[in-house]
mmCIF file of the N, C-alpha and C atoms, coordinates in Angstrom:
data_MODEL
# 
_entry.id   MODEL 
# 
loop_
_atom_site.group_PDB 
_atom_site.id 
_atom_site.type_symbol 
_atom_site.label_atom_id 
_atom_site.label_alt_id 
_atom_site.label_comp_id 
_atom_site.label_asym_id 
_atom_site.label_entity_id 
_atom_site.label_seq_id 
_atom_site.pdbx_PDB_ins_code 
_atom_site.Cartn_x 
_atom_site.Cartn_y 
_atom_site.Cartn_z 
_atom_site.occupancy 
_atom_site.B_iso_or_equiv 
_atom_site.pdbx_formal_charge 
_atom_site.auth_seq_id 
_atom_site.auth_comp_id 
_atom_site.auth_asym_id 
_atom_site.auth_atom_id 
_atom_site.pdbx_PDB_model_num 
ATOM 1   N N  . UNK A 1 1  ? 79.382 96.514  90.951  1.00 0.00 ? 1  UNK A N  1 
ATOM 2   C CA . UNK A 1 1  ? 80.349 95.638  91.506  1.00 0.00 ? 1  UNK A CA 1 
ATOM 3   C C  . UNK A 1 1  ? 79.863 94.212  91.480  1.00 0.00 ? 1  UNK A C  1 
ATOM 4   N N  . UNK A 1 2  ? 80.704 93.318  90.920  1.00 0.00 ? 2  UNK A N  1 
ATOM 5   C CA . UNK A 1 2  ? 80.246 91.970  90.760  1.00 0.00 ? 2  UNK A CA 1 
ATOM 6   C C  . UNK A 1 2  ? 80.818 91.086  91.892  1.00 0.00 ? 2  UNK A C  1 
ATOM 7   N N  . UNK A 1 3  ? 80.028 90.074  92.287  1.00 0.00 ? 3  UNK A N  1 
ATOM 8   C CA . UNK A 1 3  ? 80.475 89.172  93.323  1.00 0.00 ? 3  UNK A CA 1 
ATOM 9   C C  . UNK A 1 3  ? 81.697 88.412  92.954  1.00 0.00 ? 3  UNK A C  1 
ATOM 10  N N  . UNK A 1 4  ? 81.856 88.033  91.676  1.00 0.00 ? 4  UNK A N  1 
ATOM 11  C CA . UNK A 1 4  ? 82.990 87.298  91.277  1.00 0.00 ? 4  UNK A CA 1 
ATOM 12  C C  . UNK A 1 4  ? 84.279 88.087  91.470  1.00 0.00 ? 4  UNK A C  1 
ATOM 13  N N  . UNK A 1 5  ? 84.207 89.331  91.160  1.00 0.00 ? 5  UNK A N  1 
ATOM 14  C CA . UNK A 1 5  ? 85.406 90.179  91.335  1.00 0.00 ? 5  UNK A CA 1 
ATOM 15  C C  . UNK A 1 5  ? 85.716 90.369  92.832  1.00 0.00 ? 5  UNK A C  1 
ATOM 16  N N  . UNK A 1 6  ? 84.740 90.470  93.634  1.00 0.00 ? 6  UNK A N  1 
ATOM 17  C CA . UNK A 1 6  ? 84.915 90.652  95.088  1.00 0.00 ? 6  UNK A CA 1 
ATOM 18  C C  . UNK A 1 6  ? 85.589 89.405  95.739  1.00 0.00 ? 6  UNK A C  1 
ATOM 19  N N  . UNK A 1 7  ? 85.218 88.212  95.256  1.00 0.00 ? 7  UNK A N  1 
ATOM 20  C CA . UNK A 1 7  ? 85.736 87.015  95.822  1.00 0.00 ? 7  UNK A CA 1 
ATOM 21  C C  . UNK A 1 7  ? 87.215 86.878  95.535  1.00 0.00 ? 7  UNK A C  1 
ATOM 22  N N  . UNK A 1 8  ? 87.731 87.445  94.511  1.00 0.00 ? 8  UNK A N  1 
ATOM 23  C CA . UNK A 1 8  ? 89.069 87.397  94.147  1.00 0.00 ? 8  UNK A CA 1 
ATOM 24  C C  . UNK A 1 8  ? 89.943 88.322  95.070  1.00 0.00 ? 8  UNK A C  1 
ATOM 25  N N  . UNK A 1 9  ? 89.363 89.268  95.710  1.00 0.00 ? 9  UNK A N  1 
ATOM 26  C CA . UNK A 1 9  ? 90.140 90.248  96.527  1.00 0.00 ? 9  UNK A CA 1 
ATOM 27  C C  . UNK A 1 9  ? 90.433 89.630  97.861  1.00 0.00 ? 9  UNK A C  1 
ATOM 28  N N  . UNK A 1 10 ? 91.497 90.139  98.459  1.00 0.00 ? 10 UNK A N  1 
ATOM 29  C CA . UNK A 1 10 ? 91.853 89.699  99.829  1.00 0.00 ? 10 UNK A CA 1 
ATOM 30  C C  . UNK A 1 10 ? 90.963 90.394  100.881 1.00 0.00 ? 10 UNK A C  1 
ATOM 31  N N  . UNK A 1 11 ? 91.049 89.917  102.092 1.00 0.00 ? 11 UNK A N  1 
ATOM 32  C CA . UNK A 1 11 ? 90.210 90.450  103.156 1.00 0.00 ? 11 UNK A CA 1 
ATOM 33  C C  . UNK A 1 11 ? 90.530 91.918  103.440 1.00 0.00 ? 11 UNK A C  1 
ATOM 34  N N  . UNK A 1 12 ? 91.806 92.252  103.337 1.00 0.00 ? 12 UNK A N  1 
ATOM 35  C CA . UNK A 1 12 ? 92.204 93.678  103.519 1.00 0.00 ? 12 UNK A CA 1 
ATOM 36  C C  . UNK A 1 12 ? 91.623 94.554  102.495 1.00 0.00 ? 12 UNK A C  1 
ATOM 37  N N  . UNK A 1 13 ? 91.680 94.104  101.173 1.00 0.00 ? 13 UNK A N  1 
ATOM 38  C CA . UNK A 1 13 ? 91.154 94.863  100.121 1.00 0.00 ? 13 UNK A CA 1 
ATOM 39  C C  . UNK A 1 13 ? 89.592 95.054  100.281 1.00 0.00 ? 13 UNK A C  1 
ATOM 40  N N  . UNK A 1 14 ? 88.958 94.003  100.725 1.00 0.00 ? 14 UNK A N  1 
ATOM 41  C CA . UNK A 1 14 ? 87.486 94.078  100.918 1.00 0.00 ? 14 UNK A CA 1 
ATOM 42  C C  . UNK A 1 14 ? 87.153 95.092  102.005 1.00 0.00 ? 14 UNK A C  1 
ATOM 43  N N  . UNK A 1 15 ? 87.924 95.054  103.062 1.00 0.00 ? 15 UNK A N  1 
ATOM 44  C CA . UNK A 1 15 ? 87.684 96.030  104.130 1.00 0.00 ? 15 UNK A CA 1 
ATOM 45  C C  . UNK A 1 15 ? 87.900 97.446  103.693 1.00 0.00 ? 15 UNK A C  1 
ATOM 46  N N  . UNK A 1 16 ? 88.916 97.709  102.906 1.00 0.00 ? 16 UNK A N  1 
ATOM 47  C CA . UNK A 1 16 ? 89.151 99.036  102.358 1.00 0.00 ? 16 UNK A CA 1 
ATOM 48  C C  . UNK A 1 16 ? 88.031 99.422  101.372 1.00 0.00 ? 16 UNK A C  1 
ATOM 49  N N  . UNK A 1 17 ? 87.566 98.509  100.582 1.00 0.00 ? 17 UNK A N  1 
ATOM 50  C CA . UNK A 1 17 ? 86.407 98.782  99.690  1.00 0.00 ? 17 UNK A CA 1 
ATOM 51  C C  . UNK A 1 17 ? 85.175 99.111  100.457 1.00 0.00 ? 17 UNK A C  1 
ATOM 52  N N  . UNK A 1 18 ? 84.932 98.357  101.571 1.00 0.00 ? 18 UNK A N  1 
ATOM 53  C CA . UNK A 1 18 ? 83.757 98.608  102.416 1.00 0.00 ? 18 UNK A CA 1 
ATOM 54  C C  . UNK A 1 18 ? 83.852 99.986  102.963 1.00 0.00 ? 18 UNK A C  1 
ATOM 55  N N  . UNK A 1 19 ? 85.003 100.435 103.457 1.00 0.00 ? 19 UNK A N  1 
ATOM 56  C CA . UNK A 1 19 ? 85.149 101.744 104.059 1.00 0.00 ? 19 UNK A CA 1 
ATOM 57  C C  . UNK A 1 19 ? 84.885 102.841 103.009 1.00 0.00 ? 19 UNK A C  1 
ATOM 58  N N  . UNK A 1 20 ? 85.396 102.660 101.788 1.00 0.00 ? 20 UNK A N  1 
ATOM 59  C CA . UNK A 1 20 ? 85.166 103.618 100.715 1.00 0.00 ? 20 UNK A CA 1 
ATOM 60  C C  . UNK A 1 20 ? 83.671 103.710 100.363 1.00 0.00 ? 20 UNK A C  1 
ATOM 61  N N  . UNK A 1 21 ? 82.973 102.593 100.288 1.00 0.00 ? 21 UNK A N  1 
ATOM 62  C CA . UNK A 1 21 ? 81.601 102.642 99.907  1.00 0.00 ? 21 UNK A CA 1 
ATOM 63  C C  . UNK A 1 21 ? 80.760 103.309 101.022 1.00 0.00 ? 21 UNK A C  1 
ATOM 64  N N  . UNK A 1 22 ? 81.127 103.041 102.266 1.00 0.00 ? 22 UNK A N  1 
ATOM 65  C CA . UNK A 1 22 ? 80.414 103.657 103.399 1.00 0.00 ? 22 UNK A CA 1 
ATOM 66  C C  . UNK A 1 22 ? 80.582 105.191 103.378 1.00 0.00 ? 22 UNK A C  1 
ATOM 67  N N  . UNK A 1 23 ? 81.790 105.628 103.036 1.00 0.00 ? 23 UNK A N  1 
ATOM 68  C CA . UNK A 1 23 ? 81.984 107.051 102.938 1.00 0.00 ? 23 UNK A CA 1 
ATOM 69  C C  . UNK A 1 23 ? 81.221 107.688 101.811 1.00 0.00 ? 23 UNK A C  1 
ATOM 70  N N  . UNK A 1 24 ? 81.173 106.945 100.692 1.00 0.00 ? 24 UNK A N  1 
ATOM 71  C CA . UNK A 1 24 ? 80.400 107.466 99.514  1.00 0.00 ? 24 UNK A CA 1 
ATOM 72  C C  . UNK A 1 24 ? 78.922 107.471 99.874  1.00 0.00 ? 24 UNK A C  1 
ATOM 73  N N  . UNK A 1 25 ? 78.430 106.468 100.579 1.00 0.00 ? 25 UNK A N  1 
ATOM 74  C CA . UNK A 1 25 ? 77.073 106.414 101.025 1.00 0.00 ? 25 UNK A CA 1 
ATOM 75  C C  . UNK A 1 25 ? 76.725 107.601 101.940 1.00 0.00 ? 25 UNK A C  1 
ATOM 76  N N  . UNK A 1 26 ? 77.592 107.843 102.872 1.00 0.00 ? 26 UNK A N  1 
ATOM 77  C CA . UNK A 1 26 ? 77.345 108.987 103.765 1.00 0.00 ? 26 UNK A CA 1 
ATOM 78  C C  . UNK A 1 26 ? 77.296 110.270 102.993 1.00 0.00 ? 26 UNK A C  1 
ATOM 79  N N  . UNK A 1 27 ? 78.211 110.440 102.087 1.00 0.00 ? 27 UNK A N  1 
ATOM 80  C CA . UNK A 1 27 ? 78.250 111.691 101.269 1.00 0.00 ? 27 UNK A CA 1 
ATOM 81  C C  . UNK A 1 27 ? 76.979 111.896 100.492 1.00 0.00 ? 27 UNK A C  1 
ATOM 82  N N  . UNK A 1 28 ? 76.559 110.738 99.870  1.00 0.00 ? 28 UNK A N  1 
ATOM 83  C CA . UNK A 1 28 ? 75.334 110.801 99.031  1.00 0.00 ? 28 UNK A CA 1 
ATOM 84  C C  . UNK A 1 28 ? 74.107 111.108 99.915  1.00 0.00 ? 28 UNK A C  1 
ATOM 85  N N  . UNK A 1 29 ? 74.103 110.530 101.128 1.00 0.00 ? 29 UNK A N  1 
ATOM 86  C CA . UNK A 1 29 ? 72.982 110.791 102.011 1.00 0.00 ? 29 UNK A CA 1 
ATOM 87  C C  . UNK A 1 29 ? 72.886 112.275 102.395 1.00 0.00 ? 29 UNK A C  1 
ATOM 88  N N  . UNK A 1 30 ? 74.068 112.847 102.683 1.00 0.00 ? 30 UNK A N  1 
ATOM 89  C CA . UNK A 1 30 ? 74.104 114.248 103.023 1.00 0.00 ? 30 UNK A CA 1 
ATOM 90  C C  . UNK A 1 30 ? 73.679 115.098 101.871 1.00 0.00 ? 30 UNK A C  1 
ATOM 91  N N  . UNK A 1 31 ? 74.134 114.806 100.671 1.00 0.00 ? 31 UNK A N  1 
ATOM 92  C CA . UNK A 1 31 ? 73.752 115.592 99.446  1.00 0.00 ? 31 UNK A CA 1 
ATOM 93  C C  . UNK A 1 31 ? 72.236 115.499 99.224  1.00 0.00 ? 31 UNK A C  1 
ATOM 94  N N  . UNK A 1 32 ? 71.690 114.417 99.429  1.00 0.00 ? 32 UNK A N  1 
ATOM 95  C CA . UNK A 1 32 ? 70.222 114.219 99.226  1.00 0.00 ? 32 UNK A CA 1 
ATOM 96  C C  . UNK A 1 32 ? 69.452 115.034 100.280 1.00 0.00 ? 32 UNK A C  1 
ATOM 97  N N  . UNK A 1 33 ? 69.967 114.916 101.494 1.00 0.00 ? 33 UNK A N  1 
ATOM 98  C CA . UNK A 1 33 ? 69.205 115.634 102.569 1.00 0.00 ? 33 UNK A CA 1 
ATOM 99  C C  . UNK A 1 33 ? 69.322 117.163 102.445 1.00 0.00 ? 33 UNK A C  1 
ATOM 100 N N  . UNK A 1 34 ? 70.416 117.638 101.857 1.00 0.00 ? 34 UNK A N  1 
ATOM 101 C CA . UNK A 1 34 ? 70.500 119.067 101.627 1.00 0.00 ? 34 UNK A CA 1 
ATOM 102 C C  . UNK A 1 34 ? 70.020 119.482 100.242 1.00 0.00 ? 34 UNK A C  1 
ATOM 103 N N  . UNK A 1 35 ? 69.426 118.537 99.542  1.00 0.00 ? 35 UNK A N  1 
ATOM 104 C CA . UNK A 1 35 ? 68.839 118.759 98.190  1.00 0.00 ? 35 UNK A CA 1 
ATOM 105 C C  . UNK A 1 35 ? 69.802 119.224 97.206  1.00 0.00 ? 35 UNK A C  1 
ATOM 106 N N  . UNK A 1 36 ? 71.064 118.793 97.310  1.00 0.00 ? 36 UNK A N  1 
ATOM 107 C CA . UNK A 1 36 ? 72.093 119.085 96.302  1.00 0.00 ? 36 UNK A CA 1 
ATOM 108 C C  . UNK A 1 36 ? 72.060 118.003 95.210  1.00 0.00 ? 36 UNK A C  1 
ATOM 109 N N  . UNK A 1 37 ? 71.434 116.904 95.536  1.00 0.00 ? 37 UNK A N  1 
ATOM 110 C CA . UNK A 1 37 ? 71.345 115.824 94.613  1.00 0.00 ? 37 UNK A CA 1 
ATOM 111 C C  . UNK A 1 37 ? 70.010 115.157 94.719  1.00 0.00 ? 37 UNK A C  1 
ATOM 112 N N  . UNK A 1 38 ? 69.522 114.556 93.643  1.00 0.00 ? 38 UNK A N  1 
ATOM 113 C CA . UNK A 1 38 ? 68.223 113.913 93.665  1.00 0.00 ? 38 UNK A CA 1 
ATOM 114 C C  . UNK A 1 38 ? 68.374 112.426 93.224  1.00 0.00 ? 38 UNK A C  1 
ATOM 115 N N  . UNK A 1 39 ? 69.577 111.913 93.320  1.00 0.00 ? 39 UNK A N  1 
ATOM 116 C CA . UNK A 1 39 ? 69.865 110.518 92.897  1.00 0.00 ? 39 UNK A CA 1 
ATOM 117 C C  . UNK A 1 39 ? 69.656 109.571 94.101  1.00 0.00 ? 39 UNK A C  1 
ATOM 118 N N  . UNK A 1 40 ? 68.391 109.341 94.440  1.00 0.00 ? 40 UNK A N  1 
ATOM 119 C CA . UNK A 1 40 ? 68.104 108.529 95.612  1.00 0.00 ? 40 UNK A CA 1 
ATOM 120 C C  . UNK A 1 40 ? 68.406 107.066 95.334  1.00 0.00 ? 40 UNK A C  1 
ATOM 121 N N  . UNK A 1 41 ? 68.459 106.632 94.042  1.00 0.00 ? 41 UNK A N  1 
ATOM 122 C CA . UNK A 1 41 ? 68.765 105.268 93.708  1.00 0.00 ? 41 UNK A CA 1 
ATOM 123 C C  . UNK A 1 41 ? 70.172 104.848 94.086  1.00 0.00 ? 41 UNK A C  1 
ATOM 124 N N  . UNK A 1 42 ? 71.041 105.834 94.264  1.00 0.00 ? 42 UNK A N  1 
ATOM 125 C CA . UNK A 1 42 ? 72.374 105.538 94.674  1.00 0.00 ? 42 UNK A CA 1 
ATOM 126 C C  . UNK A 1 42 ? 72.468 104.955 96.053  1.00 0.00 ? 42 UNK A C  1 
ATOM 127 N N  . UNK A 1 43 ? 71.586 105.323 96.931  1.00 0.00 ? 43 UNK A N  1 
ATOM 128 C CA . UNK A 1 43 ? 71.601 104.770 98.282  1.00 0.00 ? 43 UNK A CA 1 
ATOM 129 C C  . UNK A 1 43 ? 71.288 103.306 98.315  1.00 0.00 ? 43 UNK A C  1 
ATOM 130 N N  . UNK A 1 44 ? 70.370 102.866 97.456  1.00 0.00 ? 44 UNK A N  1 
ATOM 131 C CA . UNK A 1 44 ? 70.054 101.424 97.427  1.00 0.00 ? 44 UNK A CA 1 
ATOM 132 C C  . UNK A 1 44 ? 71.243 100.663 96.837  1.00 0.00 ? 44 UNK A C  1 
ATOM 133 N N  . UNK A 1 45 ? 71.946 101.306 95.833  1.00 0.00 ? 45 UNK A N  1 
ATOM 134 C CA . UNK A 1 45 ? 73.105 100.643 95.211  1.00 0.00 ? 45 UNK A CA 1 
ATOM 135 C C  . UNK A 1 45 ? 74.221 100.450 96.255  1.00 0.00 ? 45 UNK A C  1 
ATOM 136 N N  . UNK A 1 46 ? 74.483 101.506 97.017  1.00 0.00 ? 46 UNK A N  1 
ATOM 137 C CA . UNK A 1 46 ? 75.492 101.455 98.069  1.00 0.00 ? 46 UNK A CA 1 
ATOM 138 C C  . UNK A 1 46 ? 75.127 100.379 99.109  1.00 0.00 ? 46 UNK A C  1 
ATOM 139 N N  . UNK A 1 47 ? 73.843 100.322 99.461  1.00 0.00 ? 47 UNK A N  1 
ATOM 140 C CA . UNK A 1 47 ? 73.429 99.375  100.492 1.00 0.00 ? 47 UNK A CA 1 
ATOM 141 C C  . UNK A 1 47 ? 73.631 97.948  99.995  1.00 0.00 ? 47 UNK A C  1 
ATOM 142 N N  . UNK A 1 48 ? 73.304 97.681  98.733  1.00 0.00 ? 48 UNK A N  1 
ATOM 143 C CA . UNK A 1 48 ? 73.516 96.362  98.163  1.00 0.00 ? 48 UNK A CA 1 
ATOM 144 C C  . UNK A 1 48 ? 74.980 95.984  98.149  1.00 0.00 ? 48 UNK A C  1 
ATOM 145 N N  . UNK A 1 49 ? 75.802 96.960  97.713  1.00 0.00 ? 49 UNK A N  1 
ATOM 146 C CA . UNK A 1 49 ? 77.274 96.658  97.632  1.00 0.00 ? 49 UNK A CA 1 
ATOM 147 C C  . UNK A 1 49 ? 77.830 96.381  99.007  1.00 0.00 ? 49 UNK A C  1 
ATOM 148 N N  . UNK A 1 50 ? 77.389 97.109  100.033 1.00 0.00 ? 50 UNK A N  1 
ATOM 149 C CA . UNK A 1 50 ? 77.841 96.897  101.363 1.00 0.00 ? 50 UNK A CA 1 
ATOM 150 C C  . UNK A 1 50 ? 77.450 95.513  101.857 1.00 0.00 ? 50 UNK A C  1 
ATOM 151 N N  . UNK A 1 51 ? 76.250 95.052  101.536 1.00 0.00 ? 51 UNK A N  1 
ATOM 152 C CA . UNK A 1 51 ? 75.740 93.713  101.911 1.00 0.00 ? 51 UNK A CA 1 
ATOM 153 C C  . UNK A 1 51 ? 76.606 92.636  101.192 1.00 0.00 ? 51 UNK A C  1 
ATOM 154 N N  . UNK A 1 52 ? 76.898 92.861  99.917  1.00 0.00 ? 52 UNK A N  1 
ATOM 155 C CA . UNK A 1 52 ? 77.717 91.887  99.228  1.00 0.00 ? 52 UNK A CA 1 
ATOM 156 C C  . UNK A 1 52 ? 79.068 91.749  99.819  1.00 0.00 ? 52 UNK A C  1 
ATOM 157 N N  . UNK A 1 53 ? 79.699 92.851  100.162 1.00 0.00 ? 53 UNK A N  1 
ATOM 158 C CA . UNK A 1 53 ? 81.039 92.767  100.758 1.00 0.00 ? 53 UNK A CA 1 
ATOM 159 C C  . UNK A 1 53 ? 81.019 92.112  102.117 1.00 0.00 ? 53 UNK A C  1 
ATOM 160 N N  . UNK A 1 54 ? 80.046 92.448  102.932 1.00 0.00 ? 54 UNK A N  1 
ATOM 161 C CA . UNK A 1 54 ? 79.900 91.828  104.258 1.00 0.00 ? 54 UNK A CA 1 
ATOM 162 C C  . UNK A 1 54 ? 79.734 90.327  104.143 1.00 0.00 ? 54 UNK A C  1 
ATOM 163 N N  . UNK A 1 55 ? 78.888 89.919  103.141 1.00 0.00 ? 55 UNK A N  1 
ATOM 164 C CA . UNK A 1 55 ? 78.610 88.522  103.007 1.00 0.00 ? 55 UNK A CA 1 
ATOM 165 C C  . UNK A 1 55 ? 79.880 87.749  102.675 1.00 0.00 ? 55 UNK A C  1 
ATOM 166 N N  . UNK A 1 56 ? 80.650 88.287  101.678 1.00 0.00 ? 56 UNK A N  1 
ATOM 167 C CA . UNK A 1 56 ? 81.904 87.659  101.287 1.00 0.00 ? 56 UNK A CA 1 
ATOM 168 C C  . UNK A 1 56 ? 82.933 87.607  102.409 1.00 0.00 ? 56 UNK A C  1 
ATOM 169 N N  . UNK A 1 57 ? 82.969 88.731  103.212 1.00 0.00 ? 57 UNK A N  1 
ATOM 170 C CA . UNK A 1 57 ? 83.907 88.719  104.369 1.00 0.00 ? 57 UNK A CA 1 
ATOM 171 C C  . UNK A 1 57 ? 83.488 87.665  105.419 1.00 0.00 ? 57 UNK A C  1 
ATOM 172 N N  . UNK A 1 58 ? 82.196 87.441  105.572 1.00 0.00 ? 58 UNK A N  1 
ATOM 173 C CA . UNK A 1 58 ? 81.744 86.420  106.483 1.00 0.00 ? 58 UNK A CA 1 
ATOM 174 C C  . UNK A 1 58 ? 82.084 85.017  105.948 1.00 0.00 ? 58 UNK A C  1 
ATOM 175 N N  . UNK A 1 59 ? 81.996 84.849  104.617 1.00 0.00 ? 59 UNK A N  1 
ATOM 176 C CA . UNK A 1 59 ? 82.344 83.534  104.078 1.00 0.00 ? 59 UNK A CA 1 
ATOM 177 C C  . UNK A 1 59 ? 83.812 83.278  104.194 1.00 0.00 ? 59 UNK A C  1 
ATOM 178 N N  . UNK A 1 60 ? 84.662 84.276  104.087 1.00 0.00 ? 60 UNK A N  1 
ATOM 179 C CA . UNK A 1 60 ? 86.101 84.089  104.206 1.00 0.00 ? 60 UNK A CA 1 
ATOM 180 C C  . UNK A 1 60 ? 86.513 83.755  105.653 1.00 0.00 ? 60 UNK A C  1 
ATOM 181 N N  . UNK A 1 61 ? 85.744 84.239  106.577 1.00 0.00 ? 61 UNK A N  1 
ATOM 182 C CA . UNK A 1 61 ? 86.078 83.930  107.983 1.00 0.00 ? 61 UNK A CA 1 
ATOM 183 C C  . UNK A 1 61 ? 85.803 82.467  108.277 1.00 0.00 ? 61 UNK A C  1 
ATOM 184 N N  . UNK A 1 62 ? 84.799 81.883  107.714 1.00 0.00 ? 62 UNK A N  1 
ATOM 185 C CA . UNK A 1 62 ? 84.438 80.485  107.919 1.00 0.00 ? 62 UNK A CA 1 
ATOM 186 C C  . UNK A 1 62 ? 85.524 79.652  107.258 1.00 0.00 ? 62 UNK A C  1 
# 
């Protein structure tokens, strides 16, 4: 997910995207803990995407 694309989205779209990523992060975390998946790098990707979206949302508030 690129920052340029995120900046073009509305606040509502960003909040929806944030919710989807959080759900995906939770699902990945559960799969890793139950050893159904070994893609631990996904957690870092989700975390960075969440930080990007939160940063852009904070910029739009200002």
